[in-house]
C-alpha positions as CSV (number, residue, x, y, z in Angstrom):
1,M,120.7,-179.2,68.0
2,T,122.0,-175.3,69.3
3,E,122.1,-175.7,73.4
4,A,119.5,-173.8,75.0
5,I,120.4,-170.6,77.4
6,T,118.0,-170.5,80.1
7,R,117.3,-167.0,81.4
8,T,114.8,-165.6,84.0
9,L,112.6,-162.2,83.7
10,A,111.1,-160.7,86.8
11,V,107.4,-159.3,86.0
12,G,104.4,-158.4,88.2
13,G,103.6,-161.4,90.0
14,A,105.8,-163.8,88.8
15,T,109.4,-164.6,87.8
16,L,109.2,-166.2,84.3
17,T,111.7,-169.0,82.9
18,Y,112.5,-168.9,79.4
19,D,114.7,-170.3,77.0
20,V,117.0,-169.4,73.9
21,R,118.4,-171.8,71.3
22,P,120.3,-169.5,68.9
23,G,120.1,-170.6,65.3
24,E,123.0,-172.1,63.3
25,T,122.7,-169.3,61.1
26,G,121.3,-166.8,62.7
27,G,117.8,-166.7,61.3
28,D,114.2,-164.9,62.6
29,V,113.0,-165.8,65.8
30,L,110.4,-167.8,66.1
31,F,108.9,-168.0,69.8
32,L,106.7,-171.4,70.8
33,V,104.1,-170.5,73.3
34,G,101.8,-173.1,75.1
35,S,99.6,-172.7,78.3
36,P,99.5,-174.3,80.7
37,M,101.7,-176.5,79.0
38,D,105.6,-175.4,79.5
39,A,108.6,-175.3,77.7
40,T,109.3,-179.0,77.8
41,G,106.5,-179.8,75.3
42,F,107.9,-177.9,72.5
43,T,111.4,-179.9,72.6
44,T,110.7,-181.9,69.6
45,L,109.2,-179.2,67.5
46,A,112.0,-176.7,68.0
47,S,114.4,-179.5,67.0
48,H,112.9,-178.9,63.1
49,F,113.9,-175.2,63.6
50,T,117.8,-175.0,63.9
51,D,117.9,-172.2,61.0
52,R,116.1,-170.3,63.3
53,T,116.5,-168.6,66.8
54,V,113.8,-171.0,68.8
55,V,112.2,-169.4,72.1
56,T,110.3,-171.2,74.6
57,Y,109.2,-170.4,77.9
58,D,107.0,-171.8,80.9
59,P,103.7,-169.8,81.5
60,R,103.5,-168.1,85.0
61,G,102.0,-171.0,87.2
62,A,103.6,-173.7,85.4
63,G,106.8,-175.4,85.0
64,R,109.9,-173.4,86.2
65,S,107.7,-170.1,86.3
66,R,106.8,-169.1,89.7
67,R,104.1,-167.1,90.9
68,T,104.9,-164.3,93.4
69,D,101.4,-163.0,94.0
70,G,99.7,-165.8,95.8
71,A,96.9,-165.4,92.9
72,A,94.7,-168.5,92.5
73,E,94.0,-168.1,89.1
74,T,95.6,-166.0,85.4
75,T,93.7,-164.5,82.7
76,P,94.4,-164.4,79.0
77,E,95.3,-160.8,79.3
78,E,97.9,-161.7,82.2
79,H,99.5,-163.9,79.9
80,A,99.6,-161.8,76.9
81,D,101.5,-159.0,78.9
82,D,104.1,-161.9,80.1
83,L,104.6,-162.4,76.2
84,R,105.3,-158.6,75.7
85,Q,107.7,-158.4,78.4
86,V,109.6,-161.6,76.9
87,I,109.2,-160.5,73.3
88,E,110.7,-156.9,74.5
89,T,113.5,-158.3,76.5
90,L,114.8,-160.1,73.2
91,G,115.3,-157.2,71.5
92,E,114.7,-158.7,68.0
93,G,111.7,-156.9,66.6
94,P,108.7,-158.3,65.4
95,V,109.0,-162.1,65.7
96,D,107.3,-165.1,64.5
97,V,105.1,-167.1,67.0
98,F,103.5,-170.4,67.2
99,A,101.2,-170.8,70.0
100,S,99.0,-174.1,70.9
101,S,96.0,-174.4,73.0
102,G,95.7,-171.6,76.0
103,G,99.3,-170.6,74.6
104,A,96.8,-169.7,71.0
105,V,94.3,-167.7,73.0
106,N,97.3,-165.9,75.2
107,A,98.9,-164.5,72.1
108,L,95.9,-163.8,70.4
109,A,95.6,-161.6,73.2
110,L,98.9,-160.1,72.7
111,V,98.4,-159.6,69.0
112,E,95.2,-157.2,70.0
113,R,97.1,-155.1,72.3
114,H,100.5,-155.2,70.5
115,A,100.5,-156.3,67.1
116,D,103.6,-154.6,66.1
117,L,105.8,-157.3,68.3
118,V,104.3,-160.4,66.4
119,R,104.9,-160.6,62.4
120,T,103.4,-163.9,62.0
121,L,101.1,-165.9,64.7
122,V,99.9,-169.4,63.8
123,A,97.4,-169.6,66.5
124,H,96.7,-173.5,66.6
125,E,93.3,-174.6,68.2
126,P,92.6,-172.0,71.0
127,P,90.2,-173.3,73.3
128,T,87.7,-170.7,73.9
129,A,84.0,-171.3,74.2
130,Q,82.9,-167.7,73.2
131,V,82.6,-168.3,69.9
132,L,80.8,-171.6,69.8
133,P,76.8,-171.9,69.2
134,D,76.7,-173.9,72.4
135,R,78.8,-171.5,74.4
136,E,76.3,-171.3,77.5
137,A,76.9,-174.9,77.6
138,A,80.4,-175.5,76.8
139,L,81.1,-172.2,79.4
140,A,78.6,-174.6,81.9
141,V,81.0,-177.3,81.9
142,C,84.2,-175.3,82.2
143,A,83.2,-173.8,85.5
144,D,82.0,-177.4,86.6
145,I,85.2,-178.4,85.7
146,H,87.1,-175.8,87.4
147,A,84.4,-176.3,90.9
148,T,85.2,-180.0,90.4
149,Y,88.9,-179.6,91.0
150,Q,88.5,-177.2,93.8
151,R,86.0,-179.9,95.4
152,D,87.0,-183.0,94.9
153,G,90.8,-182.6,93.4
154,M,92.6,-183.7,90.5
155,G,91.6,-186.9,89.2
156,P,87.8,-186.2,89.1
157,A,88.2,-183.1,87.3
158,M,91.0,-184.3,84.9
159,A,88.6,-187.2,83.9
160,K,85.5,-184.3,83.2
161,F,88.2,-182.2,81.1
162,L,89.7,-185.6,79.3
163,A,85.8,-186.0,78.3
164,L,85.0,-182.8,77.2
165,T,87.8,-182.6,75.1
166,S,87.5,-186.0,73.4
167,R,83.8,-184.8,72.5
168,K,83.0,-184.6,68.8
169,G,80.2,-182.1,68.1
170,P,78.2,-179.3,70.4
171,I,77.9,-179.6,74.2
172,P,74.5,-180.7,75.1
173,A,72.7,-178.5,77.5
174,D,72.2,-181.6,79.9
175,W,75.9,-182.2,80.0
176,A,75.5,-182.1,83.9
177,D,72.9,-184.6,83.9
178,E,75.4,-187.4,82.4
179,P,77.1,-189.6,84.8
180,A,80.4,-188.2,85.8
181,P,83.2,-190.1,84.1
182,S,85.4,-192.2,86.6
183,P,89.2,-191.0,86.9
184,A,90.1,-194.7,87.3
185,D,88.8,-195.2,83.5
186,F,91.7,-192.6,82.7
187,G,94.2,-194.3,84.8
188,L,94.0,-190.9,87.1
189,P,94.2,-191.2,90.8
190,V,90.9,-191.6,92.4
191,E,91.9,-190.3,95.6
192,D,92.3,-186.5,96.7
193,D,95.8,-185.1,97.4
194,G,94.9,-182.0,98.7
195,S,96.8,-179.6,96.2
196,R,95.0,-177.1,94.4
197,D,97.8,-175.1,92.1
198,D,97.7,-177.3,88.5
199,P,98.1,-174.6,86.2
200,L,95.6,-176.1,83.9
201,L,92.3,-177.3,86.2
202,G,93.2,-174.8,88.7
203,Q,94.8,-171.4,87.3
204,N,93.7,-171.4,83.8
205,M,90.7,-173.3,83.2
206,R,88.0,-170.6,83.4
207,G,90.1,-167.4,82.4
208,C,91.6,-169.3,79.0
209,T,87.9,-170.9,78.2
210,S,86.1,-167.8,78.7
211,Y,88.4,-165.5,76.7
212,Q,86.6,-163.2,74.0
213,P,88.2,-162.5,71.2
214,D,88.4,-158.7,69.8
215,F,87.8,-159.4,66.3
216,A,87.9,-155.5,65.1
217,A,91.6,-155.7,66.9
218,L,92.4,-158.3,65.3
219,R,91.6,-157.5,61.5
220,A,92.7,-154.4,61.9
221,A,96.3,-156.2,63.4
222,S,99.2,-155.3,61.3
223,T,100.1,-159.1,62.3
224,R,99.9,-161.9,60.0
225,L,97.2,-164.0,61.6
226,V,97.0,-167.8,60.8
227,I,94.6,-170.0,62.4
228,A,95.1,-173.8,62.5
229,V,93.1,-176.9,63.4
230,G,94.2,-180.5,63.5
231,Q,93.3,-183.0,60.5
232,E,92.4,-185.5,63.5
233,S,90.2,-183.1,65.6
234,E,87.3,-182.0,63.7
235,G,84.2,-182.0,65.7
236,E,86.5,-181.4,69.2
237,F,86.2,-178.2,71.3
238,A,89.3,-176.5,70.5
239,A,89.1,-177.3,66.8
240,R,85.7,-176.1,66.4
241,S,86.9,-172.7,68.7
242,G,90.0,-172.4,65.9
243,A,87.0,-172.6,63.5
244,G,85.1,-170.0,65.1
245,I,88.1,-167.7,65.7
246,A,89.2,-168.2,62.1
247,A,85.5,-167.3,60.6
248,G,85.7,-164.2,63.2
249,I,88.4,-162.7,61.6
250,G,87.5,-164.0,57.9
251,V,89.9,-166.5,57.2
252,E,90.0,-169.9,56.4
253,P,91.5,-172.2,59.0
254,A,94.8,-174.1,58.4
255,V,94.6,-177.9,59.1
256,F,97.6,-179.0,60.2
257,P,98.9,-182.7,60.8
258,S,97.5,-185.0,63.5
259,H,95.4,-183.8,66.5
260,H,95.2,-181.2,69.7
261,G,99.0,-182.2,70.3
262,G,100.0,-183.0,66.6
263,F,103.8,-181.6,67.6
264,L,104.6,-183.9,70.5
265,G,107.2,-186.5,69.7
266,G,107.0,-188.4,73.0
267,E,107.0,-185.6,75.6
268,Y,104.4,-186.6,78.2
269,G,104.3,-190.2,76.4
270,Q,102.2,-188.5,73.7
271,Y,102.8,-188.7,70.4
272,G,101.3,-186.9,67.1
273,A,103.5,-186.5,63.9
274,P,106.1,-183.8,64.7
275,E,107.7,-184.2,61.4
276,E,104.8,-183.9,59.5
277,F,103.8,-180.7,61.5
278,A,106.9,-179.3,61.5
279,K,106.8,-179.4,57.4
280,A,103.1,-177.5,57.5
281,L,104.5,-175.2,60.3
282,R,107.6,-174.2,57.8
283,H,105.7,-173.9,54.8
284,V,102.9,-171.5,56.7
285,L,105.6,-169.6,58.3
286,D,108.0,-168.8,54.8
287,D,104.8,-168.2,52.9
288,T,104.7,-164.6,54.4
289,G,105.1,-162.8,50.8
290,R,108.4,-161.2,52.4
């Protein structure tokens, strides 16, 4: 695989770090976007697209991209503007984007504002509660996870987050009355280390999950939009959200292999079905009518 060229870009409130892997035959730019996951999580997926120039980046406040404004939380709109500036700096015209999880939320916010920069967006399981029939309960749970993190630290908050993301079906209104999951049951630390800079639980939890899509702007966008959900994710929070966004845009969701992290090939000790996932992504990207 072509060696990655690492670059930095100063933007308002942060210094972004991104990587460019030139394609062996040139090829269109494919921008792989996550949040709060940084570029590390796309190592395996990028290896399946050596015919393209692959760009990955660390979102502000995650990995190598350091905040300079001291802000404790980040919005999808702020991330979208970061993505805009990276793409414009590349100078390659409209790019194809595969975005997963919070990255998919941020990429949708980008297309709402700057559709001319994105040829095709594949938004994989964007987790916003706003499109769910149980939105009030889901938003309350997300707010509680953030509050738990601020009060008790990473272990208790992450245990609640994992319980939320693995739950099948709607969030009950009495979720808060259920016993809180134990961090130890998930192999998480019980003791609070005092830090409060976690990019998931602290910086992005509330902003990402409360994102309200502008469906009129998305439907009018020149960007080809594909909303993807995992085959094994049916009924889970992010997959239900993806289906809700697809319905709002007026498209059928594309079903990709595996689960929420289906593209992972051992990153963070997690495995999906990366080869099958990459084939599905390539099929979608190639099926553009160009």
